[in-house]
N, C-alpha and C positions, 0 to 999 in steps of 0.2 A: 427147057426141062432141066431139072436138077441133075448135077453130075455126081451121082451117088458113089462112083468109084474115083472121082477126081477130088482129092482132099485139098487141092490148091484153089478151089472155088469158094472157100470160106472167107467171110469178111467180118471185121469188127466195124459196126456202124456206130458213129458217135453223134450225139446231139445235146447241146446245152439247153436247159429249160429254166424258166424264171423262178420256179420254186419246186419244192419236193412234191406237192400235190399234182402239179402238171406233169412232172417227170414220171410219177407213179401211174397216172392215168394213161399217158402215152405208152409206157412200158407194158402195162396190163393189157391194153388193146392190142399191141403188136404181138404179144405172146398168145393171147386168146385167139387171134386171127391167124396164128401160125406163120406170121411173117418173119419172126425171129424165134430162136429156140429158148433164149433167156436174156435177161437184162440185168445189169448191175447199175445202181444209182449211187453216185458219189458227189458229195458237196465239194464245190470248187470256188475259189476266188478268181474272178476274171477281170483282166485289164485289157481294154481294146479301143480301137478307133471307131467312132460312130458319128456320122454326120458332122465331121470336122472337129470333134471333141474327143478327148481321152476320157473314157468312162471306166468306172470300177463297180463291180456288183458281185454279190453272192449268187451263184447259180447252182444248178444240179445237172450233172453230166450223166446221160444215159450211155452205157456201153452195151450194145446189143450184138449178139452173134447170129449171123445169117449166112445165106448162100447167095452167090453173085447173081444168079438168075431171078432171085426174089427182090433184088435191090429196088427196082423201079416201083414195085407195088408198095414196098416199105416206105420209100421216099414220099410217094403220093399220100400215104396214110398219115405220116408224120406232119406233112404240110397242112393237112386238113385239121389236125388236132392241135397244132402248135399256136401259141399266142404271139410269137414274135413276127414282126414284119419281114425279117430275113433270118429264118432259122438256120442254125448250123446243122447241116446234114452231110457228113463226110464218112468215107470208109477207108479202112486200111486192110490190105490183103494179108491173111494169115499164111505165112510161108511154111511154118512147121508147127506141129502140136502133137499132143498125145493122141494117137490114132483112134482109140475107142471114143474119146471125147469129141474129136472132129467128126467121126461117123454119127455120133448122137446129134450133133448140131445139124448136120445135113439131113438126117432122117426125120427130125422134127419139123423142119421148114419145108422139106420136099413133100410131105404129106398134104400141105396146103394146096399144091398144084392140082391134085386130083379132085379136089372138092369145090 
């Protein structure tokens, strides 16, 4: 269950996507299904190791706000929608934030658990 009184359960969920259309499609789905409260999409240049080679590509990073008890559902949904063989799906715990905004995040994703 969501910890509506525990503001330390808020996560930033990060995932890079191959292009803006994929990032937007994943973001819209996550918000529509109330797995996240909102998503920011940012264009990034990525340099990474992949199958023994150094690769460079333009990607789009989704930065989603969610609650820790929703993470597994969100991860499963991202994997189902993502085109990458090995999608980046990581979280960072929000240690502090503006309390009314944190409450808004929790309230929007926690509604998904009752439905």
